[in-house]
C-alpha positions in Angstrom: 8.0 -15.4 -14.2 8.4 -15.2 -10.5 8.2 -18.2 -8.1 4.8 -17.7 -6.4 4.4 -21.2 -5.0 2.0 -21.0 -2.0 3.7 -23.9 -0.3 6.8 -21.7 0.2 7.2 -19.9 3.6 8.0 -16.3 2.8 9.8 -13.8 5.0 10.8 -10.1 4.8 11.5 -7.1 6.9 8.2 -5.2 7.2 9.5 -1.9 8.8 11.3 0.8 7.0 15.0 0.5 6.4 17.1 2.6 8.9 17.3 3.2 12.5 14.1 3.0 14.6 12.8 1.8 18.0 11.4 -1.4 16.5 12.2 -3.6 13.5 9.9 -6.4 12.3 10.8 -9.5 10.5 7.6 -11.2 9.2 7.1 -14.9 8.1 4.1 -16.5 6.6 3.6 -20.1 5.5 3.6 -23.7 6.7 7.1 -23.6 8.1 6.7 -20.4 10.0 6.1 -22.0 13.4 8.9 -24.5 12.8 11.4 -21.9 11.8 10.5 -19.8 14.8 11.0 -22.9 17.1 14.5 -23.4 15.7 15.7 -19.8 16.4 13.5 -18.4 19.2 14.4 -19.1 22.8 11.4 -17.9 25.0 12.0 -16.6 28.4 9.4 -19.0 29.9 10.9 -22.1 28.1 7.6 -22.9 26.3 7.5 -24.4 22.9 6.6 -22.1 20.0 4.4 -24.7 18.4 2.2 -24.7 21.5 1.7 -20.9 21.7 -1.8 -19.7 21.3 -2.8 -17.5 18.4 -2.7 -13.8 18.9 -0.2 -13.9 21.8 3.1 -12.1 22.3 6.2 -13.7 23.8 9.3 -12.3 25.1 12.7 -14.0 24.4 15.9 -14.2 22.4 16.8 -15.0 18.9 19.6 -17.4 18.9 22.0 -18.7 16.2 24.3 -21.5 17.1 24.1 -20.6 20.8 24.9 -16.9 20.1 22.2 -14.3 21.0 21.4 -12.0 18.0 18.8 -9.9 19.8 16.2 -9.7 22.5 12.8 -9.8 20.8 9.1 -10.1 21.2 7.6 -12.8 19.0 3.9 -12.4 17.8 2.0 -15.6 16.5 -1.1 -15.6 14.4 -2.3 -19.0 13.4 -4.1 -19.8 10.1 -6.8 -19.1 8.9 -7.2 -16.0 11.2 -4.3 -14.0 9.9 -3.5 -11.4 7.3 -2.5 -14.1 4.7 -4.8 -16.9 6.2 -1.5 -18.8 6.7 0.5 -19.2 10.0 2.2 -15.8 10.5 5.1 -15.1 12.8 6.4 -11.6 13.5 9.7 -11.0 15.2 9.8 -7.6 16.8 13.4 -6.8 17.4 15.4 -3.6 18.0 15.2 -1.3 15.0 18.3 -0.9 12.8 19.7 -2.2 9.6 22.1 -4.7 11.1 19.8 -6.3 13.7 16.8 -6.9 11.3 19.1 -8.1 8.5 20.8 -10.6 10.6 17.5 -12.1 11.8 16.1 -12.1 8.3 19.3 -14.0 7.0 18.8 -16.5 9.8 15.1 -17.1 8.9 16.1 -17.6 5.3 18.9 -20.0 6.2 16.3 -22.0 8.2 14.1 -22.6 5.1 12.0 -19.5 4.3 12.6 -17.6 1.0 12.6 -13.8 0.6 9.1 -12.5 -0.3 8.5 -10.6 -3.4 7.1 -7.2 -3.3 3.5 -7.3 -2.0 3.5 -11.0 -1.7 2.0 -11.1 1.7 -1.0 -9.1 0.4 -1.0 -11.1 -2.7 -1.4 -14.3 -0.6 -4.2 -12.6 1.3 -6.0 -12.1 -2.0 -5.2 -15.7 -3.4 -6.3 -17.2 -0.2 -9.7 -15.5 -0.3 -9.3 -13.1 2.6 -9.7 -10.0 0.5 -10.7 -9.4 -3.1 -8.3 -7.7 -5.7 -9.9 -4.2 -5.3 -9.2 -4.4 -1.5 -5.7 -5.6 -2.1 -5.0 -2.7 -4.3 -6.2 -0.4 -1.5 -3.4 -1.5 0.7 -0.7 0.2 -1.4 -3.0 3.3 -1.6 -3.1 3.4 2.2 0.7 3.2 2.5 1.1 5.9 -0.2 -1.8 8.3 1.0 -0.7 11.9 1.1 -3.7 13.4 2.8 -6.4 12.5 5.4 -9.0 12.5 2.7 -6.9 10.1 0.5 -6.4 7.8 3.4 -10.1 7.8 4.2 -11.0 6.8 0.6 -8.4 4.0 0.7 -9.6 2.7 4.1 -13.1 2.6 2.7 -12.0 0.6 -0.4 -10.0 -1.8 1.9 -13.1 -2.4 4.1 -15.0 -3.3 1.0 -17.2 -0.4 0.2 -16.4 -0.3 -3.5 -16.3 -4.1 -3.8 -19.8 -4.2 -2.2 -21.2 -1.7 -4.7 -19.6 -3.6 -7.7 -20.8 -7.0 -6.3 -24.4 -5.5 -6.2 -24.2 -4.3 -9.8 -22.7 -7.6 -10.9 -25.6 -9.5 -9.2 -28.3 -7.3 -10.8 -26.5 -7.8 -14.2 -26.5 -11.6 -13.8 -30.2 -11.5 -12.8 -30.9 -9.8 -16.1 -28.7 -12.3 -17.9 -30.6 -15.3 -16.4 -33.9 -13.9 -17.7 -32.4 -13.5 -21.2 -30.9 -16.9 -21.1 -34.4 -18.4 -20.5 -35.6 -16.9 -23.7 -32.7 -18.3 -25.5 -33.7 -21.8 -24.4 -37.0 -21.3 -26.2 -35.9 -19.6 -29.5 -39.3 -20.2 -31.2 -40.9 -17.9 -28.7 -40.3 -14.2 -29.2 -39.5 -12.0 -26.2 -42.7 -10.5 -24.7 -42.9 -6.7 -25.1 -43.4 -6.4 -21.3 -40.2 -8.3 -20.8 -38.2 -6.0 -23.2 -39.6 -3.0 -21.3 -38.6 -4.5 -18.0 -35.0 -5.4 -19.1 -34.6 -2.0 -20.7 -35.4 -0.4 -17.4 -33.1 -2.7 -15.5 -30.2 -2.0 -17.8 -30.9 1.7 -17.7 -30.7 1.6 -13.9 -27.4 -0.3 -14.0 -26.0 2.2 -16.5 -26.9 5.0 -14.1 -25.4 3.2 -11.2 -22.1 2.9 -13.0 -22.4 6.6 -14.0 -22.6 7.5 -10.3 -19.4 5.3 -9.6 -17.6 7.0 -12.6 -18.7 10.5 -11.6 -16.1 10.7 -8.9 -13.3 8.9 -10.7 -11.4 12.0 -11.6 -11.6 13.2 -8.1 -10.6 9.9 -6.8 -7.6 9.7 -9.1 -6.6 13.1 -7.7 -6.9 12.0 -4.2 -4.7 8.9 -5.0 -2.1 10.4 -7.3 -2.2 14.1 -6.3 -3.0 17.2 -8.3 -0.3 18.6 -10.4 -0.5 22.4 -10.1 1.8 24.9 -11.8 2.3 28.5 -10.8 3.1 30.7 -13.9 3.3 34.4 -14.8 5.7 37.0 -15.9 8.8 37.9 -13.8 8.3 39.5 -10.4 4.5 39.1 -10.1 5.0 37.2 -6.8 5.0 33.4 -7.9 7.6 32.5 -5.3 5.8 34.6 -2.5 2.7 32.6 -3.4 4.3 29.2 -3.1 5.7 30.3 0.3 2.3 31.5 1.4 0.7 28.2 0.4 3.4 26.2 2.2 3.4 28.5 5.2 7.1 28.5 5.1 9.8 30.2 3.2 10.8 27.7 0.4 11.6 30.0 -2.5 14.0 32.9 -2.4 11.9 36.1 -2.8 13.7 39.4 -3.9 12.7 42.6 -5.8 15.0 41.4 -8.6 13.0 40.0 -11.6 13.9 36.6 -12.6 15.2 35.3 -9.3 13.7 31.9 -9.8 15.7 30.3 -12.6 14.5 26.8 -12.3 11.2 24.9 -11.3 10.7 24.5 -7.6 8.4 21.5 -6.6 6.7 20.8 -3.2 3.9 18.5 -1.9 1.2 20.0 0.2 -2.3 19.4 1.5 -5.0 21.7 0.5 -8.4 21.0 2.0 -7.6 17.2 1.8 -6.3 17.3 -1.8 -2.7 16.2 -2.2 -1.2 18.9 -4.3 2.2 18.7 -6.2 2.8 22.4 -6.7 5.5 23.7 -9.0 6.8 27.3 -9.1 8.2 28.1 -12.6 10.7 30.6 -13.9 9.0 33.8 -15.0 11.6 34.6 -17.8 10.1 35.0 -21.3 12.9 36.2 -23.3 16.1 34.0 -22.6 19.3 36.0 -22.1 21.5 32.9 -21.9 21.6 29.0 -22.2 20.5 28.5 -18.5 17.5 30.7 -18.9 16.6 29.1 -22.2 16.5 25.7 -20.4 14.5 27.1 -17.5 11.8 28.3 -20.0 11.7 24.9 -21.7 11.3 23.2 -18.3 8.4 25.7 -17.3 6.7 25.0 -20.5 6.9 21.3 -20.0 5.5 21.5 -16.6 2.6 23.8 -17.7 1.7 21.2 -20.5 1.6 18.3 -18.1 -0.3 20.2 -15.4 -3.7 19.4 -14.1 -4.3 23.0 -13.1 -2.5 26.2 -13.8 -2.4 29.2 -11.4 -1.5 32.4 -13.4 -0.4 35.4 -11.4 -0.8 39.1 -12.3 0.6 42.2 -10.6 -2.3 44.3 -9.3 -0.1 47.4 -9.3 0.6 47.3 -13.0 -1.4 47.4 -16.2 -1.4 44.2 -18.3 1.4 43.9 -20.7 2.2 42.0 -23.9 3.9 39.4 -21.8 0.9 38.9 -19.7 -1.3 38.4 -22.7 1.2 36.1 -24.3 1.0 33.8 -21.2 -2.8 34.0 -21.2 -2.8 32.9 -24.8 -0.4 30.0 -24.1 -2.5 28.4 -21.4 -6.0 29.0 -22.9 -6.8 25.2 -23.1 -5.8 24.5 -19.4 -7.9 24.4 -16.4 -6.8 27.7 -14.7 -7.2 29.9 -11.7 -6.2 33.6 -12.3 -4.7 35.3 -9.3 -4.4 39.0 -9.0 -1.6 39.5 -6.5 -0.3 42.5 -4.6 -3.7 43.9 -3.8 -2.1 45.9 -0.9 -0.7 48.3 -3.5 -2.6 50.9 -5.7 -4.7 48.9 -8.2 -3.8 49.5 -11.9 -4.5 46.3 -13.5 -7.4 45.8 -15.9 -9.5 43.4 -13.8 -12.4 43.3 -16.3 -10.1 41.8 -19.0 -8.9 39.1 -16.6 -12.4 38.2 -15.6 -13.4 38.0 -19.3 -10.5 35.5 -20.0 -11.0 33.4 -16.8 -14.0 32.0 -14.9 -12.0 31.7 -11.6 -10.3 34.8 -10.4 -8.9 35.4 -6.9 -7.5 38.6 -5.6 -4.9 38.3 -2.7 -1.7 39.5 -1.3 0.8 36.5 -1.2 3.5 38.4 0.7 1.2 39.1 3.6 -0.8 35.9 3.3 -4.1 37.8 2.7 -6.9 35.8 1.0 -4.9 32.8 0.6 -7.8 30.8 1.9 -9.9 32.1 -1.2 -7.4 30.5 -3.5 -7.5 27.2 -1.6 -11.3 27.3 -1.7 -11.3 27.9 -5.5 -8.9 25.0 -6.1 -11.0 22.7 -4.0 -14.2 23.6 -5.7 -12.5 23.0 -9.1 -11.6 19.5 -8.0 -14.9 18.5 -6.5 -16.9 20.6 -8.9 -19.6 21.0 -6.3 -20.6 17.4 -6.7 -18.4 15.6 -4.1 -17.0 16.5 -0.8 -13.5 15.5 0.5 -15.4 13.5 3.0 -17.0 11.2 0.4 -16.7 7.7 1.8 -16.4 5.9 -1.6 -14.6 7.0 -4.8 -13.2 5.2 -7.7 -9.6 6.2 -7.2 -7.8 3.5 -9.3 -7.3 4.1 -13.0 -7.6 0.3 -13.7 -11.0 0.2 -12.0 -12.3 3.3 -13.8 -11.4 1.8 -17.3 -13.0 -1.5 -16.5 -16.2 0.2 -15.2 -16.3 2.3 -18.5 -15.8 -0.9 -20.6 -18.6 -2.6 -18.6 -20.9 0.5 -19.0 -20.2 0.6 -22.8 -21.3 -3.1 -23.2 -24.5 -2.5 -21.1 -25.4 0.5 -23.4 -24.8 -1.8 -26.4 -27.1 -4.3 -25.0 -29.8 -1.6 -24.4 -29.5 -0.5 -28.0 -29.7 -4.1 -29.3 -32.7 -4.8 -27.2 -34.6 -1.8 -28.6 -33.6 -2.7 -32.1 -34.8 -6.3 -31.5 -31.6 -7.9 -32.3 -30.7 -11.5 -31.6 -31.1 -12.4 -27.8 -27.8 -14.3 -28.0 -26.1 -11.0 -29.1 -27.6 -9.1 -26.2 -26.6 -11.9 -23.7 -23.1 -11.9 -25.0 -22.7 -8.2 -24.4 -23.9 -8.6 -20.7 -21.5 -11.6 -20.2 -18.6 -9.4 -21.3 -19.7 -6.5 -19.1 -19.9 -8.9 -16.2 -16.3 -10.2 -17.0 -15.0 -6.7 -16.8 -16.5 -6.2 -13.3 -14.9 -9.6 -12.4 -11.6 -8.3 -13.3 -12.0 -5.4 -10.8 -12.7 -7.9 -8.0 -10.1 -10.4 -9.1 -12.7 -13.2 -9.9 -10.7 -13.6 -13.1 -7.1 -12.5 -13.4 -3.7 -13.4 -14.9 -0.3 -13.8 -13.3 0.9 -10.8 -15.4 -1.8 -8.6 -14.0 -1.0 -9.7 -10.4 2.7 -9.1 -11.0 1.9 -5.6 -12.3 -0.3 -4.7 -9.4 1.9 -5.9 -6.7 5.3 -4.7 -8.1 4.8 -1.3 -6.5 4.4 -2.7 -3.0 7.2 -2.8 -0.5 8.7 -6.3 0.0 7.4 -6.7 3.7 3.7 -6.0 2.6 
């Protein structure tokens, strides 16, 4: 188990490793001001412990009389800081050596190296933010599109927490009413009360439905959509990848089978982070390399959230085309009829019979690429949500806990209509409330916190 003593003063480099204009060494804890006093020599000769909060001070970091760097020191006194502890940030010249030397000096003076995410973890433990907001911090750092960033910022501001707290309060109000009837077991619950409680539980169930409705969309914004381009050789898969990327990433030739391996790129399509993979189009391997390429392509297709299958508009459908159609029949798919600038020979009706989403375009000339982007966006949002949606459940942990709470509320509704024991109904609602508490961090374990914060960078 990691040492998470809140009495420790922690320190870390908060900026990315490498050369840059500025590097930041951050401290948080009771000794932060004292350590800064030992190593910081202000240009105006003031004492660090006398600095006002939210002020910046120019000076030098000194070790045994030797200047390590010219810096600007920022001070944020508790409780109005990120961690609700005294926080000191040393803004030095960017670079591995300068920041490392200052961090080593800070550690030598009594601080310890922070664990990944420990600054944010302290913000949670000290009550500045709840657990859902803390998890939003890493989502902001890892956001791949403007839409993903907007959702994460909304969660950090407390939009999701506010909604869950409201549901939790309403759930507790229902529970209080039921608990009153438990105190007087000789009296049966009035029929009017049963009707009222059933309506309240139905409303809560619907509120959770609304939150969960956007969970898949939220997950995609958070993690990205895994899209695979497939099709027989020489239908224009690499040209399509280049057109979507708006740059030449894949080699395009008239020779069938040019792509021998999967090629992967990240891109932003209408606010959706997309991890797109161009696969080899070889169906009958001629050697070991091609055999491995096929196996890798099949693996990517199996794991894909969405498959884009390409057809050559200038040629009739072949057995190879139909074999690929059969292999992806259970996948969410967009069919693309490519090379529409050439004389049409393909059986369009047969393709439309196999796929509900069909787009015709010319990848090489970039014609109608926007139609494919629209089709992909519509499949993700399913006409119910927009990329501008301010609040989405994007975290898988949250979605699972909401589903668990909803299931228990449904059990309580059924138990109520079947006139089961009031204690039994109340227990279901208590457990549902406990699941909501886990989202907000009102109840948690150290193992859970370690798991959540392990993906954070050390300085956050």
